[in-house]
OpenMM code with the backbone's topology and positions (N, CA, C; nanometers):
from openmm import Vec3, app, unit

residues = "MET LYS THR ASN ASP ALA PHE ASP GLY PHE THR ILE GLU LEU PHE LYS ASP THR ASP GLY ASP ARG LEU ALA ARG PHE GLU GLU LEU LEU ASN VAL SER ALA PHE GLY ASN ALA PRO GLU LYS ALA LEU GLN".split()
positions = [
    Vec3(0.0842, -0.1173, 0.0000),
    Vec3(0.0000, 0.0000, 0.0000),
    Vec3(0.0891, 0.1241, 0.0000),
    Vec3(0.0625, 0.2175, -0.0888),
    Vec3(0.1391, 0.3411, -0.0950),
    Vec3(0.0882, 0.4374, 0.0112),
    Vec3(0.1793, 0.5197, 0.0614),
    Vec3(0.1375, 0.6218, 0.1570),
    Vec3(0.1269, 0.7549, 0.0859),
    Vec3(0.0493, 0.8439, 0.1431),
    Vec3(0.0288, 0.9760, 0.0855),
    Vec3(0.0605, 1.0791, 0.1923),
    Vec3(0.1610, 1.1622, 0.1686),
    Vec3(0.2021, 1.2614, 0.2676),
    Vec3(0.0922, 1.3613, 0.3006),
    Vec3(-0.0088, 1.3742, 0.2157),
    Vec3(-0.1182, 1.4676, 0.2421),
    Vec3(-0.1952, 1.4280, 0.3675),
    Vec3(-0.1880, 1.3010, 0.4078),
    Vec3(-0.2573, 1.2540, 0.5273),
    Vec3(-0.1692, 1.2616, 0.6512),
    Vec3(-0.0480, 1.3107, 0.6389),
    Vec3(0.0468, 1.3140, 0.7497),
    Vec3(-0.0111, 1.3899, 0.8687),
    Vec3(-0.0060, 1.3276, 0.9844),
    Vec3(-0.0541, 1.3905, 1.1065),
    Vec3(-0.1968, 1.3542, 1.1423),
    Vec3(-0.2688, 1.2887, 1.0521),
    Vec3(-0.4060, 1.2474, 1.0802),
    Vec3(-0.4102, 1.0977, 1.1098),
    Vec3(-0.5021, 1.0586, 1.1947),
    Vec3(-0.5233, 0.9178, 1.2244),
    Vec3(-0.6369, 0.8667, 1.1373),
    Vec3(-0.6112, 0.7597, 1.0627),
    Vec3(-0.7130, 0.7014, 0.9761),
    Vec3(-0.7508, 0.5650, 1.0322),
    Vec3(-0.8796, 0.5449, 1.0549),
    Vec3(-0.9306, 0.4164, 1.1002),
    Vec3(-0.9921, 0.3442, 0.9813),
    Vec3(-0.9614, 0.2158, 0.9676),
    Vec3(-1.0184, 0.1337, 0.8605),
    Vec3(-1.1153, 0.0330, 0.9212),
    Vec3(-1.2341, 0.0244, 0.8637),
    Vec3(-1.3358, -0.0694, 0.9085),
    Vec3(-1.3804, -0.1551, 0.7913),
    Vec3(-1.4304, -0.2730, 0.8216),
    Vec3(-1.4921, -0.3593, 0.7209),
    Vec3(-1.6411, -0.3656, 0.7531),
    Vec3(-1.7260, -0.3286, 0.6559),
    Vec3(-1.8698, -0.3300, 0.6821),
    Vec3(-1.9283, -0.4689, 0.6561),
    Vec3(-2.0575, -0.4833, 0.6793),
    Vec3(-2.1217, -0.6143, 0.6674),
    Vec3(-2.1247, -0.6670, 0.5243),
    Vec3(-2.1097, -0.5792, 0.4251),
    Vec3(-2.1047, -0.6211, 0.2845),
    Vec3(-1.9638, -0.6550, 0.2385),
    Vec3(-1.8644, -0.6362, 0.3260),
    Vec3(-1.7261, -0.6646, 0.2910),
    Vec3(-1.6502, -0.5459, 0.2358),
    Vec3(-1.7174, -0.4312, 0.2204),
    Vec3(-1.6488, -0.3102, 0.1744),
    Vec3(-1.5683, -0.2506, 0.2889),
    Vec3(-1.4707, -0.1681, 0.2548),
    Vec3(-1.3850, -0.1030, 0.3538),
    Vec3(-1.4227, 0.0435, 0.3672),
    Vec3(-1.4197, 0.0923, 0.4883),
    Vec3(-1.4482, 0.2318, 0.5184),
    Vec3(-1.3257, 0.2910, 0.5854),
    Vec3(-1.2776, 0.4025, 0.5327),
    Vec3(-1.1664, 0.4764, 0.5926),
    Vec3(-1.2232, 0.6043, 0.6516),
    Vec3(-1.1891, 0.6300, 0.7794),
    Vec3(-1.2437, 0.7467, 0.8484),
    Vec3(-1.1307, 0.8200, 0.9189),
    Vec3(-1.1289, 0.9523, 0.9028),
    Vec3(-1.0327, 1.0345, 0.9761),
    Vec3(-1.0827, 1.0509, 1.1189),
    Vec3(-1.0020, 1.0142, 1.2158),
    Vec3(-1.0417, 1.0263, 1.3555),
    Vec3(-1.0609, 1.1726, 1.3956),
    Vec3(-0.9776, 1.2610, 1.3459),
    Vec3(-0.9839, 1.4028, 1.3823),
    Vec3(-1.0895, 1.4805, 1.3027),
    Vec3(-1.1339, 1.4277, 1.1915),
    Vec3(-1.2313, 1.4946, 1.1046),
    Vec3(-1.3531, 1.4036, 1.0911),
    Vec3(-1.4443, 1.4125, 1.1851),
    Vec3(-1.5532, 1.3157, 1.1961),
    Vec3(-1.6437, 1.3085, 1.0745),
    Vec3(-1.6530, 1.4138, 0.9959),
    Vec3(-1.7410, 1.4141, 0.8789),
    Vec3(-1.6698, 1.3759, 0.7501),
    Vec3(-1.5454, 1.3289, 0.7596),
    Vec3(-1.4680, 1.2921, 0.6405),
    Vec3(-1.4459, 1.1412, 0.6415),
    Vec3(-1.4957, 1.0742, 0.5370),
    Vec3(-1.4763, 0.9304, 0.5244),
    Vec3(-1.4794, 0.8930, 0.3763),
    Vec3(-1.4352, 0.7722, 0.3473),
    Vec3(-1.4365, 0.7212, 0.2102),
    Vec3(-1.4528, 0.5703, 0.2175),
    Vec3(-1.4951, 0.5095, 0.1079),
    Vec3(-1.5119, 0.3648, 0.1078),
    Vec3(-1.4611, 0.3061, -0.0224),
    Vec3(-1.4359, 0.1763, -0.0190),
    Vec3(-1.3920, 0.1031, -0.1363),
    Vec3(-1.3989, -0.0454, -0.1095),
    Vec3(-1.3753, -0.1266, -0.2118),
    Vec3(-1.3834, -0.2712, -0.1942),
    Vec3(-1.2540, -0.3322, -0.1417),
    Vec3(-1.1526, -0.2496, -0.1199),
    Vec3(-1.0255, -0.2922, -0.0617),
    Vec3(-0.9690, -0.1748, 0.0182),
    Vec3(-0.8843, -0.2017, 0.1184),
    Vec3(-0.8275, -0.0916, 0.1968),
    Vec3(-0.7593, 0.0144, 0.1105),
    Vec3(-0.6880, -0.0292, 0.0063),
    Vec3(-0.6186, 0.0657, -0.0810),
    Vec3(-0.7165, 0.1592, -0.1505),
    Vec3(-0.8307, 0.1048, -0.1923),
    Vec3(-0.9324, 0.1863, -0.2605),
    Vec3(-0.9967, 0.2849, -0.1641),
    Vec3(-1.0182, 0.2449, -0.0412),
    Vec3(-1.0788, 0.3343, 0.0580),
    Vec3(-0.9856, 0.4496, 0.0931),
    Vec3(-0.8551, 0.4287, 0.0785),
    Vec3(-0.7577, 0.5331, 0.1127),
    Vec3(-0.7237, 0.6242, -0.0043),
    Vec3(-0.7730, 0.5954, -0.1234),
    Vec3(-0.7416, 0.6794, -0.2397),
    Vec3(-0.8184, 0.8087, -0.2362),
] * unit.nanometer
topology = app.Topology()
chain = topology.addChain("A")
for resn in residues:
    res = topology.addResidue(resn, chain)
    for name in ("N", "CA", "C"):
        topology.addAtom(name, app.Element.getBySymbol(name[0]), res)
């Protein structure tokens, strides 16, 4: 998995939902999240 310096300093939590998709959520920015079918896709 590649890292992105734009996320430096933020904590990202990764979850797997009941459908098997991945959810990435910024701990410090509660209204910012993304999803994808793999962790890499959720972090893009």
